[in-house]
Phi, psi and omega in degrees: 000325179295330180291323179293319178296318177300315182297316182289318182288329184281350176298327181299336180290347180278343186294308181298319176298323177295318177296325177294320175300315178301317183294319177292319180295330183243032186300329180292339181280342178051048178274152176295152183298328182298331176297315180291326181292319175296316177302320184288324176295316175303314181296313181292336170297316177298318181299318181294319179296315180296317182286346174273326185267331186295312181301315176295325179295318176297319179298318180296314181294321183292320177293323178291323179295313178297320183294331181275007174098006180265167180251148180245130172262133189295317187295311176300321178301310181299316178298318180291321180294314181300314179297319177299314180300311181296316180293326178291320176295314181294321177295317177300314180297313182300319181286321184287323181288338175295320182285315188278316189251354180054050181269156173291159180306319181296313179294327176296320178292316179298317179295321179299317179298313182299312184287326175294319176300311178301318180296315178299318177296318178296320180293320176297319178295320179297314179297319176298316178297317178294322179296313180299319178295325181293317178297318183293325183288338185267000000 
């Protein structure tokens, strides 16, 4: 149980590095760091919501698919869920940066690619850190 609490609480540690990536990527705009920090909190709130809602929705769809007599292969399902997750993150960033940073469509797409890549790398690092902490706690 402590590991789950650690995993949930440590997600907040991902916010300042994400804000720093935003600040570096948009350094010419000379916005205060708090603007990037607020955007990062907003974005990671969306990430938590997405990672909370996507598995049950996939489970419901998979059960309906199996109930209709079809078979599910794990690898294509995993790939499609991962792709859906990445596309949702990228779409959210592209839409949110239009509102927050007033970027052109080309810059929004470029920033979305950079930020989604940074987010995925940070999430893998976070999972590894939680795994290492879990081993250390036991």
